[in-house]
C-alpha positions in Angstrom: 31.7 34.6 -68.2 29.0 34.2 -65.7 28.9 33.5 -61.9 26.8 31.0 -60.9 27.3 30.2 -56.9 25.8 26.9 -57.3 28.7 25.7 -58.8 31.7 26.4 -56.3 34.0 24.7 -54.0 31.9 25.6 -51.3 28.8 23.5 -52.4 30.0 20.7 -54.9 34.3 20.5 -53.6 36.8 19.6 -53.4 37.5 18.4 -56.8 40.9 19.3 -58.7 41.0 20.2 -62.9 42.9 19.2 -65.4 43.9 20.9 -68.3 43.6 18.4 -70.9 44.1 20.6 -73.5 42.2 21.2 -77.1 40.0 18.4 -77.6 38.9 17.6 -81.1 34.9 16.7 -80.7 32.8 13.8 -82.9 30.3 16.6 -84.3 33.5 19.0 -85.7 35.3 21.6 -84.0 37.7 21.7 -80.9 37.3 22.7 -77.4 39.7 24.2 -76.7 41.4 24.5 -73.5 39.2 21.9 -71.8 39.9 21.8 -67.9 38.5 18.7 -66.5 36.9 18.5 -62.6 37.8 15.5 -61.1 37.6 14.3 -57.1 39.5 11.2 -55.9 38.2 8.9 -53.1 41.2 6.4 -51.7 44.5 5.4 -52.8 45.7 4.4 -55.9 48.1 0.8 -54.9 51.6 0.0 -56.3 50.0 -1.8 -59.1 47.4 0.6 -60.2 45.0 -1.9 -60.7 42.4 -1.1 -57.8 41.1 2.1 -59.7 37.7 2.8 -60.3 35.9 5.4 -62.9 32.9 7.1 -62.1 31.6 9.8 -64.2 28.6 11.8 -63.2 25.1 12.3 -64.4 22.4 14.6 -66.1 22.7 17.6 -63.4 25.2 15.9 -61.4 28.3 16.7 -59.6 31.4 14.6 -58.3 29.7 15.6 -54.9 26.4 14.2 -55.6 28.2 10.9 -56.7 30.2 10.8 -53.4 27.4 11.6 -51.4 25.3 8.3 -53.0 27.4 5.7 -53.7 31.3 6.3 -52.1 31.7 5.7 -48.1 33.4 3.1 -45.5 31.1 -0.5 -46.0 29.9 0.6 -49.3 31.1 -1.4 -52.1 33.1 1.9 -52.9 34.8 2.2 -50.0 37.8 4.4 -50.5 39.8 2.1 -47.6 40.1 -0.4 -50.7 39.5 1.2 -54.4 41.0 4.5 -55.4 37.5 5.8 -57.0 37.9 8.7 -59.3 35.2 10.9 -59.8 35.0 12.8 -62.9 32.5 15.6 -64.0 31.4 15.8 -67.4 32.2 18.5 -69.8 29.6 20.9 -69.7 28.4 19.7 -66.1 29.3 23.4 -64.7 31.9 22.7 -63.1 34.2 21.1 -65.6 34.4 23.7 -69.2 31.2 24.4 -69.6 29.3 27.1 -71.3 29.3 29.9 -68.0 32.7 29.3 -67.5 34.4 29.8 -70.1 35.8 33.1 -71.5 36.3 34.0 -75.3 34.8 32.9 -78.6 33.4 29.6 -76.8 31.7 31.3 -74.1 27.7 30.8 -73.5 25.7 30.5 -76.9 28.8 29.5 -78.6 30.0 26.5 -76.6 30.8 23.7 -79.2 28.1 20.2 -79.1 29.8 17.7 -77.1 29.2 14.1 -77.4 29.5 11.1 -75.2 32.6 10.2 -76.9 34.0 13.1 -76.0 34.2 13.2 -72.5 35.0 9.4 -72.4 38.2 10.4 -74.5 38.8 13.1 -72.4 38.4 10.8 -69.2 40.8 8.3 -71.1 43.4 11.1 -71.6 43.0 12.2 -67.3 43.0 8.8 -66.1 46.3 7.4 -68.7 48.4 10.8 -68.3 47.9 11.7 -64.8 47.4 8.2 -62.9 49.2 6.1 -65.2 46.3 3.6 -64.8 46.3 0.8 -67.7 43.4 -0.5 -66.6 40.3 -0.1 -65.2 38.8 -2.4 -62.1 35.6 -1.1 -63.0 33.7 2.0 -64.5 30.5 2.6 -62.9 27.6 5.1 -63.7 23.8 6.1 -63.5 21.9 7.5 -66.2 24.5 9.7 -68.2 26.9 7.9 -66.1 25.4 4.7 -67.6 25.9 6.1 -71.4 29.5 7.0 -70.4 30.0 3.4 -69.0 28.9 1.8 -72.3 31.0 4.0 -74.2 34.1 3.1 -72.0 33.4 -0.6 -72.4 33.1 0.0 -76.0 35.8 2.3 -77.2 38.4 0.9 -74.4 37.5 -3.0 -74.4 40.7 -4.0 -73.2 41.2 -1.3 -70.6 37.9 -2.0 -68.9 37.7 -5.3 -66.2 34.5 -4.7 -65.3 31.6 -2.0 -65.9 28.2 -1.5 -64.3 25.9 1.1 -66.2 22.8 1.7 -64.0 19.3 3.1 -65.5 20.7 4.2 -69.0 21.1 3.3 -72.1 23.8 2.1 -74.7 21.9 3.9 -77.8 19.2 5.9 -77.0 15.8 5.2 -78.2 13.7 7.7 -80.0 10.9 7.5 -77.2 14.1 9.1 -74.5 14.6 11.3 -77.8 11.5 13.0 -77.7 11.5 13.5 -73.8 14.9 15.5 -74.3 13.8 17.1 -76.4 10.9 18.9 -74.8 13.5 19.1 -71.7 15.0 21.4 -73.6 12.1 23.1 -75.4 11.0 24.2 -72.0 14.3 26.1 -71.5 14.7 27.9 -74.9 10.9 29.1 -75.0 11.4 31.4 -72.0 11.8 34.5 -73.6 15.0 35.8 -71.2 17.1 32.5 -72.7 17.7 35.1 -75.4 19.3 32.4 -77.7 21.7 31.7 -74.7 23.1 34.8 -74.6 21.3 35.4 -70.9 23.2 37.8 -68.1 21.7 35.8 -65.0 20.4 31.6 -65.0 17.7 34.0 -63.2 16.9 35.4 -66.5 15.4 31.6 -67.5 13.5 31.3 -64.1 10.4 30.4 -65.6 12.0 28.0 -68.0 13.8 26.2 -65.4 10.7 25.9 -63.4 9.2 24.2 -66.3 12.0 21.8 -66.8 11.8 20.9 -63.4 7.9 20.1 -63.7 8.6 17.9 -66.7 10.9 15.9 -64.5 9.0 15.3 -61.6 6.0 14.1 -64.7 8.7 11.6 -65.7 11.6 11.4 -63.4 9.4 10.3 -60.5 7.0 6.9 -61.3 3.1 7.1 -61.2 3.3 4.9 -58.1 5.7 6.9 -56.5 2.8 9.6 -56.6 -0.3 7.1 -56.1 1.5 5.8 -52.9 1.8 9.6 -52.1 6.0 9.0 -51.2 6.8 12.2 -51.5 5.3 12.2 -47.8 8.5 10.5 -46.7 10.4 14.0 -47.9 8.1 15.7 -45.3 6.0 17.5 -47.4 1.8 17.9 -47.0 1.0 17.9 -50.9 2.3 17.6 -54.1 2.2 21.3 -55.3 4.7 21.8 -51.8 6.8 19.0 -52.8 7.0 20.3 -56.4 7.7 23.9 -54.9 10.0 23.3 -52.1 12.0 20.1 -53.3 12.1 19.7 -57.6 11.9 23.8 -58.8 14.8 24.5 -55.9 17.2 21.6 -57.4 16.4 22.5 -60.7 16.2 26.3 -61.0 19.6 27.2 -59.5 21.6 25.1 -62.6 22.8 26.9 -65.6 20.8 26.7 -68.6 23.2 26.1 -71.3 24.9 23.8 -69.2 21.7 21.7 -68.9 21.6 22.1 -72.8 24.8 20.9 -73.3 24.0 17.7 -71.2 20.7 17.2 -72.8 22.2 17.2 -76.3 24.5 14.3 -75.1 21.9 12.3 -73.5 19.8 12.9 -77.2 22.7 11.9 -78.9 24.0 9.2 -76.6 24.5 6.1 -79.4 27.9 4.0 -79.2 27.2 2.2 -82.9 29.3 5.3 -84.2 32.0 3.0 -83.9 30.5 0.7 -85.6 29.0 1.8 -88.2 25.2 2.0 -86.3 25.3 -1.8 -86.2 24.4 -2.4 -82.2 25.3 -5.8 -81.9 29.2 -5.2 -83.5 29.6 -2.1 -80.9 27.9 -4.4 -77.8 30.0 -7.3 -78.8 33.1 -5.1 -78.5 32.5 -5.1 -74.7 34.9 -7.4 -73.0 34.5 -6.5 -69.4 32.0 -8.3 -66.8 29.4 -6.2 -67.4 26.1 -5.9 -64.9 23.1 -4.5 -66.6 21.0 -2.4 -63.7 17.6 -0.6 -65.2 15.4 0.8 -62.6 12.4 -1.7 -62.3 10.1 1.4 -62.6 11.9 3.6 -64.6 10.4 5.6 -67.7 13.0 7.3 -69.4 15.6 4.1 -69.5 12.8 1.3 -69.5 13.9 -2.7 -68.1 12.7 -4.5 -71.6 15.1 -2.0 -73.9 17.5 -2.4 -71.3 17.2 -6.2 -71.4 17.7 -5.9 -75.7 20.8 -4.3 -75.3 22.0 -6.7 -72.1 21.6 -9.7 -74.3 24.0 -8.5 -77.2 26.9 -8.2 -74.3 29.1 -11.0 -73.8 29.8 -12.2 -70.6 26.8 -10.2 -68.9 24.1 -10.6 -66.4 20.9 -8.5 -65.9 20.7 -7.2 -62.6 17.4 -4.8 -62.7 16.4 -3.0 -59.2 13.6 -2.1 -57.8 12.6 1.0 -56.8 9.3 3.3 -55.7 10.9 6.2 -57.1 11.0 5.7 -61.2 14.5 7.0 -62.3 14.9 9.3 -59.6 15.2 6.4 -57.3 18.8 7.1 -57.8 18.3 9.9 -55.3 19.0 7.1 -53.1 15.7 8.2 -50.3 15.3 4.3 -50.3 17.9 2.3 -48.0 16.5 -1.0 -49.7 17.5 0.2 -53.3 21.1 1.1 -52.3 21.8 -1.9 -50.4 20.2 -3.6 -53.4 23.2 -1.5 -56.1 26.3 -2.4 -52.9 25.1 -5.6 -53.3 25.4 -5.9 -57.1 28.2 -4.5 -57.3 29.9 -6.1 -54.8 29.1 -9.5 -56.4 30.7 -7.4 -59.5 33.8 -6.4 -57.9 34.4 -10.5 -56.9 34.1 -11.3 -60.4 37.4 -12.4 -62.6 
């Protein structure tokens, strides 16, 4: 086990831990003694019908989701809803390579799929909360992948679904990009096959990984309009060195790889023998598909093709100058439009 102070309760808490036991994995094998970390905002009502589930995205934590999407007067208002935010497996807080001891530590941590996360989350909401139906599942990026999996896997349990900037089945283009993210990390000699002694030994690989996020995570217009000046930086180089690098370099490399592989492999058609129309046709939830118009990972056209296969769905693209990293919420208009969409969805029966 490796201690990484980034993933502390002080930085990303408070959270609680659900001892989920052993989890049989879609890719084979078992993840032993799964610890699923989650945070709750609001109170579950007597009917247990006001629960909203929010899964985390790549590198994200329950604290990040809270800061961006939850609060008084927002669509996800704890005064009305019981919002359960679950840290995905391998995100550094739930069971992850660096915080797992014994035979599954570090490089020996097993391969996880999005479906494994969703089945573990199902166990949490049913066994801990006694919830039979979720009012909404909402997630961005990898959280959108989990949202789709929820709606396909448990169609009778999801009343509404809001995938934001993500796919139900990953594209070949996106897979190639994720492979470059992984190679940026694993090509660092300090990675040592995943058996480093500190994330700092992989500093060069993590910095390359951060630069790739700048290249594809932000839109070309973000740089053309020098929008990084709005973050109080004087040059692209300063923005990279003092914003993007510090965002990614404190993270655990093995945890990033666990999440990247899940992102790469994301595919709801595992449940339907490779048939996307059959998978998305299973969805009973009222669904708003919400791509970001400048996103170079999860493109509007690809999201539209999926949305057309979902019964009772609407296509609600959002505008952001920021590309995929518009998810950081640096534009008040983006957050306002997102909340408007979520309020519209929550008003539907």
